[in-house]
N, C-alpha and C positions, 0 to 999 in steps of 0.2 A: 486557500484550501487547494486550489489547483496546483500551485507550486509545491505544496506539501505532498500531494499525491505523486507528482513527478519525482521529487526528491526521495520519498520513501521507497518507491518502486526501483529507481535506478541505484541509489546509494545503499539501501539496506537489503531489500528483498533479493535482488539479483546475486549479491555476494553471499548471502546466507544460503540461497538455493543451491549453490555449487558445493557448499561445505557441510551441510547438515540435512538430515531427513526431517527435521522439525521446522521446515520453512513454511509450513501451512499457517502458522500463527502470524508471522509478519505478512504473509501473502493474503491472509484474510483481512488484515488492516488495509493493505493496498487495494483490495477489492471492495472494501466498504466505504472508502472515501468518496467515490463518485456519487453514490446515492445520498450521502450526507451533504454533498454540495447541492444536489437537487432539492433536498429537504430544506436547507437553509435559504435557498433562493425564493421559497414561497413567501 
């Protein structure tokens, strides 16, 4: 999950953020992954 978060942020979100105003959708996924990691660690 941690590697997925790093990949999603660096490979997907940063490139979309520069090109589109609709970057909040992939950004919300990048922001939701750390709480999911904490939830699954329980």
